[in-house]
TORLUMTOR-278015 format. One record per residue (C-alpha): residue in one letter; x, y, z; residue number from 0. Coordinates in steps of 0.2 Angstrom, whole numbers. Layout:
% TORLUMTOR-278015
 residu     u     v     w num
      A     X     Y     Z NUM
...
This chain:
% TORLUMTOR-278015
 residu     u     v     w num
      M   708   559   474   0
      K   701   569   488   1
      K   684   567   495   2
      I   676   574   511   3
      V   659   568   516   4
      N   649   579   528   5
      I   646   564   539   6
      R   663   560   546   7
      F   662   543   552   8
      Y   651   537   538   9
      T   666   531   529  10
      Y   663   513   536  11
      F   665   501   522  12
      L   652   489   515  13
      F   659   480   500  14
      F   641   479   494  15
      L   641   467   480  16
      F   625   467   469  17
      T   625   454   456  18
      V   621   462   439  19
      C   615   450   425  20
      T   604   452   410  21
      I   591   439   417  22
      Y   590   431   434  23
      Y   580   415   434  24
      S   575   402   447  25
      P   568   387   440  26
      A   551   379   446  27
      W   561   365   454  28
      A   569   378   465  29
      G   554   383   475  30
      N   537   392   475  31
      Q   543   408   468  32
      Q   553   412   452  33
      H   559   430   449  34
      M   566   435   432  35
      V   574   451   428  36
      Y   575   457   409  37
      F   586   471   403  38
      E   593   474   420  39
      G   602   491   423  40
      T   592   499   409  41
      N   578   512   410  42
      H   566   499   405  43
      E   571   485   417  44
      L   557   472   417  45
      H   553   461   433  46
      V   543   445   432  47
      F   537   435   447  48
      K   529   418   446  49
      N   521   412   462  50
      H   516   393   463  51
      G   503   387   475  52
      K   505   372   487  53
      K   492   363   476  54
      P   491   363   457  55
      G   478   374   449  56
      K   475   387   435  57
      T   487   401   431  58
      L   482   420   431  59
      M   493   433   424  60
      V   492   450   432  61
      M   500   464   422  62
      G   501   483   428  63
      G   510   498   422  64
      I   509   495   403  65
      Q   505   514   402  66
      G   515   524   415  67
      D   503   537   420  68
      E   491   524   428  69
      P   498   521   446  70
      G   483   512   453  71
      G   487   497   442  72
      F   505   495   445  73
      L   504   498   463  74
      S   491   485   465  75
      A   500   472   455  76
      D   515   475   466  77
      Q   506   469   481  78
      Y   504   452   474  79
      V   523   449   470  80
      D   526   441   487  81
      I   509   433   490  82
      S   508   415   496  83
      L   496   403   487  84
      Y   488   388   494  85
      K   481   383   476  86
      G   485   389   459  87
      N   498   400   451  88
      L   500   419   448  89
      I   512   427   435  90
      V   514   445   441  91
      V   522   459   430  92
      P   520   474   441  93
      R   528   487   430  94
      A   527   481   412  95
      N   533   499   406  96
      F   545   504   419  97
      Y   553   518   409  98
      S   536   527   406  99
      I   532   525   424 100
      L   548   534   429 101
      L   543   548   417 102
      G   525   548   423 103
      K   520   547   404 104
      R   508   536   395 105
      N   522   530   383 106
      V   540   534   378 107
      N   542   529   360 108
      V   525   521   356 109
      D   510   515   366 110
      M   516   498   372 111
      N   498   492   373 112
      R   497   494   354 113
      K   512   484   350 114
      F   504   466   352 115
      A   500   466   333 116
      G   518   467   328 117
      G   526   477   315 118
      G   535   494   317 119
      K   552   499   324 120
      K   561   487   336 121
      T   560   499   351 122
      Y   562   493   369 123
      E   543   492   370 124
      A   543   479   356 125
      K   556   469   365 126
      I   546   469   381 127
      V   530   464   372 128
      E   538   448   365 129
      I   542   443   383 130
      L   524   447   388 131
      K   517   436   374 132
      K   527   421   380 133
      L   520   424   398 134
      I   503   425   391 135
      D   505   408   383 136
      E   509   401   401 137
      S   493   407   408 138
      D   475   402   408 139
      M   469   420   410 140
      L   476   438   408 141
      L   471   453   418 142
      N   478   470   411 143
      L   476   483   425 144
      H   473   501   420 145
      D   466   518   427 146
      G   453   524   415 147
      S   444   540   413 148
      G   428   544   421 149
      F   415   531   425 150
      F   408   518   412 151
      S   389   517   410 152
      E   379   508   397 153
      K   368   524   396 154
      W   373   542   394 155
      E   372   551   411 156
      N   384   565   408 157
      N   401   569   401 158
      M   410   559   415 159
      R   398   544   416 160
      N   394   537   399 161
      P   397   522   387 162
      M   414   530   380 163
      R   422   531   398 164
      Y   432   517   405 165
      G   433   519   424 166
      Q   426   506   435 167
      S   423   493   422 168
      I   429   475   417 169
      I   433   476   398 170
      A   432   462   386 171
      D   435   462   367 172
      C   418   452   365 173
      D   404   444   374 174
      V   406   427   368 175
      Y   421   420   359 176
      V   421   403   350 177
      N   439   397   346 178
      P   439   393   327 179
      K   453   380   330 180
      N   444   369   343 181
      G   427   376   345 182
      K   429   380   363 183
      K   417   394   369 184
      L   423   407   381 185
      E   408   417   389 186
      L   418   432   393 187
      G   403   443   397 188
      N   396   431   410 189
      I   413   429   418 190
      A   414   448   419 191
      R   397   450   426 192
      K   400   437   439 193
      V   416   445   444 194
      S   408   462   445 195
      I   395   456   457 196
      D   409   449   468 197
      I   419   465   467 198
      N   403   476   471 199
      S   399   466   486 200
      F   414   475   494 201
      I   410   492   488 202
      S   397   502   497 203
      N   395   517   486 204
      K   385   511   471 205
      R   392   525   460 206
      Y   409   516   461 207
      H   402   499   456 208
      F   410   489   442 209
      H   401   484   426 210
      F   405   473   411 211
      N   411   484   396 212
      N   410   475   380 213
      H   421   483   367 214
      R   416   472   353 215
      T   434   475   346 216
      H   433   463   332 217
      S   416   470   325 218
      K   416   481   310 219
      D   406   494   319 220
      S   417   494   335 221
      R   421   510   343 222
      H   437   503   349 223
      K   446   496   334 224
      E   463   503   341 225
      Q   461   489   354 226
      R   465   476   340 227
      K   483   479   344 228
      S   481   477   363 229
      A   487   463   375 230
      T   469   457   378 231
      Y   465   456   360 232
      Y   481   446   356 233
      S   478   435   371 234
      L   460   431   365 235
      Y   460   431   346 236
      R   478   425   343 237
      R   480   413   358 238
      G   463   408   363 239
      I   466   414   381 240
      P   452   424   390 241
      A   458   441   394 242
      F   451   456   403 243
      G   455   475   406 244
      V   452   480   423 245
      E   449   499   424 246
      S   448   509   440 247
      S   443   527   438 248
      K   456   540   437 249
      S   444   551   447 250
      L   446   541   463 251
      P   460   544   476 252
      L   475   533   473 253
      E   472   522   488 254
      L   454   518   483 255
      K   460   514   465 256
      V   473   502   472 257
      L   460   494   483 258
      H   447   492   469 259
      H   461   484   458 260
      N   464   472   473 261
      L   446   468   474 262
      A   446   464   456 263
      I   461   453   456 264
      N   454   444   471 265
      A   438   441   463 266
      F   446   434   447 267
      M   456   422   458 268
      R   441   416   467 269
      Y   433   413   450 270
      M   448   403   445 271
      D   449   394   462 272
      I   466   401   465 273
      V   467   402   484 274
      P   478   416   491 275
      E   483   425   506 276
      T   476   442   502 277
      P   489   456   504 278
      A   484   472   513 279
      V   483   489   505 280
      K   500   498   508 281
      I   502   515   501 282
      D   514   523   514 283
      P   523   538   507 284
      P   540   533   499 285
      K   555   539   509 286
      L   574   538   505 287
      K   584   532   520 288
      Y   601   533   513 289
      L   612   530   497 290
      I   628   520   497 291
      I   640   528   485 292
      S   658   523   479 293
      I   670   537   474 294
      N   683   532   461 295
      N   680   514   466 296
      A   686   516   484 297
      M   677   511   499 298
      P   658   515   499 299
      V   651   529   510 300
      V   634   531   516 301
      I   624   547   513 302
      E   607   550   521 303
      D   592   559   513 304
      G   596   578   512 305
      Q   614   577   516 306
      T   629   583   505 307
      L   643   573   497 308
      H   659   584   494 309
      I   670   577   480 310
      E   683   584   468 311
      K   680   589   450 312
      G   682   574   439 313
      D   679   561   452 314
      H   668   546   447 315
      I   654   540   458 316
      T   644   524   458 317
      I   628   522   467 318
      T   628   504   473 319
      H   613   504   484 320
      V   597   514   488 321
      E   589   510   505 322
      S   571   516   507 323
      N   555   510   514 324
      Y   551   501   498 325
      D   560   487   489 326
      R   553   489   471 327
      G   551   503   459 328
      I   566   513   466 329
      V   578   522   455 330
      A   592   536   458 331
      D   594   549   445 332
      V   611   559   445 333
      V   603   575   438 334
      G   611   581   422 335
      Y   620   565   420 336
      G   617   547   414 337
      T   598   542   412 338
      V   583   542   423 339
      N   590   527   432 340
      D   609   528   437 341
      V   610   515   450 342
      R   626   504   448 343
      K   633   516   434 344
      R   650   524   435 345
      I   647   543   432 346
      K   661   557   430 347
      I   655   573   440 348
      N   661   589   433 349
      R   649   601   441 350
      N   638   603   456 351
      T   622   592   455 352
      K   611   582   465 353
      I   604   564   466 354
      T   586   563   465 355
      V   578   546   471 356
      R   561   541   465 357
      K   549   527   468 358
      D   540   525   451 359
      H   536   543   447 360
      Y   536   550   465 361
      N   551   559   472 362
      C   556   552   489 363
      G   572   560   493 364
      S   588   568   487 365
      V   607   570   490 366
      H   617   585   485 367
      I   634   584   477 368
      F   646   599   479 369
      L   663   601   471 370
      G   677   606   484 371
      K   680   605   502 372
      I   667   606   516 373
      K   667   619   529 374
      K   666   610   546 375
      S   650   613   557 376
      K   650   610   576 377
      Q   631   607   575 378
      F   633   594   562 379
      E   647   585   571 380
      H   636   584   586 381
      Q   622   576   576 382
      V   634   563   569 383
      Q   640   559   587 384
      V   623   555   592 385
      K   620   542   578 386
      R   637   533   579 387
      P   634   520   592 388
      N   618   513   583 389
      L   627   508   567 390
      L   633   490   568 391
      F   630   478   553 392
      F   635   460   550 393
      L   639   453   533 394
      V   634   434   533 395
      K   633   422   519 396
      I   618   410   520 397
      N   619   396   508 398
      G   633   406   499 399
      A   622   421   496 400
      S   628   437   505 401
      S   616   447   516 402
      Y   618   461   528 403
      F   610   460   545 404
      N   606   472   559 405
      N   613   470   576 406
      N   602   458   587 407
      E   593   452   571 408
      R   585   435   571 409
      I   589   424   556 410
      P   577   409   552 411
      L   586   394   544 412
      V   581   376   540 413
      K   593   363   547 414
      G   605   359   533 415
      D   608   377   528 416
      T   626   384   528 417
      I   632   399   537 418
      E   648   409   534 419
      L   652   424   545 420
      V   661   436   533 421
      D   663   453   542 422
      I   657   466   554 423
      I   654   484   548 424
      S   654   498   561 425
      G   657   516   563 426
      M   664   514   580 427
      Y   677   500   579 428
      D   690   493   567 429
      S   684   476   560 430
      N   701   469   564 431
      D   700   473   582 432
      I   683   463   584 433
      I   681   444   587 434
      F   666   436   579 435
      N   662   420   588 436
      F   648   408   583 437
      K   644   399   600 438
      G   643   380   597 439
      F   655   380   583 440
      V   673   376   584 441
      A   683   379   568 442
      N   700   372   574 443
      P   699   361   590 444
      K   718   361   592 445
      N   718   380   592 446
      N   701   388   596 447
      T   704   406   595 448
      G   685   410   595 449
      E   687   420   578 450
      D   675   411   566 451
      R   675   422   551 452
      G   678   413   535 453
      Y   672   396   540 454
      V   657   388   531 455
      I   646   381   545 456
      R   635   366   541 457
      T   620   368   553 458
      D   616   349   551 459
      C   632   343   558 460
      D   644   356   564 461
      L   635   363   579 462
      Q   635   358   597 463
      H   618   358   604 464
      K   624   361   622 465
      F   629   378   617 466
      S   613   383   609 467
      M   602   396   619 468
      N   590   383   626 469
      K   601   368   625 470
      D   589   360   612 471
      G   599   364   596 472
      R   586   377   590 473
      L   593   394   594 474
      F   611   398   592 475
      H   620   415   592 476
      A   636   423   586 477
      V   644   436   597 478
      A   655   451   592 479
      T   667   457   606 480
      T   681   469   607 481
      N   693   469   622 482
      G   681   456   630 483
      E   666   468   629 484
      K   651   462   619 485
      I   646   475   606 486
      G   633   465   596 487
      E   626   448   591 488
      L   616   439   579 489
      F   603   425   582 490
      F   601   410   571 491
      E   584   400   573 492
      L   584   382   566 493
      I   569   372   561 494
      D   568   355   554 495
      P   567   352   535 496
      L   550   345   530 497
      L   543   337   515 498
      S   525   341   511 499
      Y   523   332   494 500
      V   530   326   478 501
      V   523   329   461 502
      F   525   316   447 503
      K   520   317   429 504
      V   511   300   426 505
      S   505   303   408 506
      E   506   317   395 507
      N   491   326   402 508
      E   491   321   420 509
      K   501   324   436 510
      R   499   317   453 511
      C   503   323   470 512
      V   510   310   482 513
      S   513   313   501 514
      P   527   305   511 515
      G   524   287   517 516
      E   511   284   503 517
      T   512   268   492 518
      I   510   270   473 519
      F   504   254   464 520
      A   509   255   445 521
      H   512   244   430 522
      E   530   240   425 523
      N   529   252   410 524
      A   522   266   420 525
      L   528   284   416 526
      F   536   292   431 527
      E   543   310   429 528
      L   548   320   444 529
      I   541   338   443 530
      D   543   346   460 531
      C   546   343   478 532
      K   537   354   490 533
      T   548   357   506 534
      N   551   372   518 535
      I   569   373   511 536
      Q   573   389   501 537
      K   574   385   483 538
      N   575   366   488 539
      R   594   369   490 540
      G   603   352   492 541
      V   587   342   490 542
      Q   589   326   480 543
      V   578   311   476 544
      F   585   293   475 545
      I   576   277   470 546
      N   581   259   475 547
      G   574   242   478 548
      D   579   224   482 549
      N   595   220   474 550
      T   595   236   464 551
      P   607   250   463 552
      R   603   267   471 553
      L   600   279   457 554
      L   598   298   457 555
      V   581   304   451 556
      R   582   319   441 557
      P   568   332   438 558
      Y   559   331   421 559
      I   568   315   416 560
      A   557   299   417 561
      I   562   285   428 562
      D   571   271   418 563
      W   563   256   424 564
      N   574   245   413 565
      S   589   250   423 566
      L   581   244   439 567
      T   571   229   434 568
      Q   586   220   426 569
      Y   592   217   444 570
      S   576   208   449 571
      T   568   192   444 572
      K   552   195   454 573
      I   535   198   445 574
      N   531   212   457 575
      Q   544   223   464 576
      R   544   236   478 577
      Y   555   252   477 578
      R   557   266   488 579
      L   560   285   484 580
      D   570   293   497 581
      I   569   312   497 582
      E   585   319   506 583
      R   595   334   510 584
      E   613   329   512 585
      S   613   317   527 586
      L   595   321   532 587
      L   580   310   526 588
      L   565   321   523 589
      G   553   307   518 590
      T   550   291   509 591
      I   537   287   495 592
      F   535   268   490 593
      I   532   262   472 594
      E   525   244   470 595
      I   526   237   452 596
      D   513   224   451 597
      P   507   219   433 598
      L   494   207   440 599
      K   486   221   450 600
      V   488   235   438 601
      K   483   233   420 602
      T   487   250   413 603
      S   503   259   411 604
      T   500   273   424 605
      I   497   275   443 606
      S   482   265   448 607
      V   481   266   467 608
      V   489   277   480 609
      E   488   270   498 610
      K   489   281   513 611
      P   502   275   526 612
      Q   497   270   543 613
      K   508   285   549 614
      T   518   297   539 615
      I   537   294   538 616
      Y   548   308   544 617
      Q   565   308   551 618
């Protein structure tokens, strides 16, 4: 195999390993955000994000992009993926119909927003809808974000502003819904009117104000009977969950559409007492930085936007990574081959072509592929020489997960995290000629060569504080040298692990939040089921909870499994017994909660009293 890339030094190798799986899932116990990927590697890849607040509350589902030609909705939803919540929960599906977004079309096979009634062929749209239905069941309210035509008005003003238009309205399928199963009344009209007042307080132009749009979908004389197959109708009439369509006008500029969607989401969150940190509007033009491409499964090369990759006829290429100024909604299309999303697919090239990179439906860069050898260019070689010194990357595993870091980057860690220095990638130096030394760590005291690659470093016990940057054990650094000359370094900043609270299920319909140092009084038959621990540790990695009392064994408390009091009380003859719950990470104690079983003081089989400590317990 012969290959020449018109960026000579760019053949620095990154064994970029991207885990490809059908579904990626992080359970609630693992932290404040869950990210699930369905149908990964397909054109209709579906990403679902669940954000959990520090305090329990209601759950709002926000869905965008169910119709691919309405960017205001999916670009707005995308800004809520990484939001931090103080109270309540969000389920965010930014791009429900990614394939139609890539094509810039309302639908591919069928209108996905008409598949919630079931029936028809089992297209990819139907498969996604089944997942969306399950997510709706987990929520207390659904918002379906759209860009609608014109401007809704209860009275006819003109062709673009009348009762049949959708833009700038909050749509519901009825004004008041009474659930036939439980008699619960949902006043959707009042909710929409209150939310519209909230939204409009931030919109100075009254012509752009939002209004309640009652589709009366279930009525015999409804003008919108097609909506009986929609997500909002399914949510309300099949599941009894209030649902609204949020419509910004297609006549508005994109940034304004996104802003108005944001205002609507924020207003609904306020209505549901979901307390967020509101994201800023970010509509920077998408731009490709570079592609990482492997040819015939060999060492990957880096090709920047606008550059050309020269290969031989019959070579196979694999795009392993796309680097741009956005993280989501990015695909690379090998024109004339594969599908609209060819990332991580092995493709045989038999003719000249190009790779087009898109964010959603917007082109943001391209790379050309030519068959045959390249003609050298002095001008081009000069450009390469200017860039060479700046490219230095570090491959490091944090808690077993591989990541690439730039030279001089600062990496935040929680004490107890593990570090493994894996390799150095450079266009200037051979990795084998570089020493990568973590200052404050000695791999082999009998033979300290200074080369620390390949060792798993535990930040809670393997580091010598006197070698930290300020001698306080907070900031360490790893230095890369060749022939005694420093060529780069990484910084690792350690903070203490902290426990904020623990959530217990104490009855079938009740959960309690308990802080470190607090004492719980309970009956001997009380239900205690560990639901969650809120710490500053990513995914609660390594966090465990143990319970023990006087003359009792120390037992591991597992999430979602009730504490077995019989296995503990059999060791004690006392009427009242005091237990301690220790929340730990390896050898570190994060906090302690006390449980006092006192049948004389507590008459019911649940938590009765929670006493605050004189001072919180941290170690």
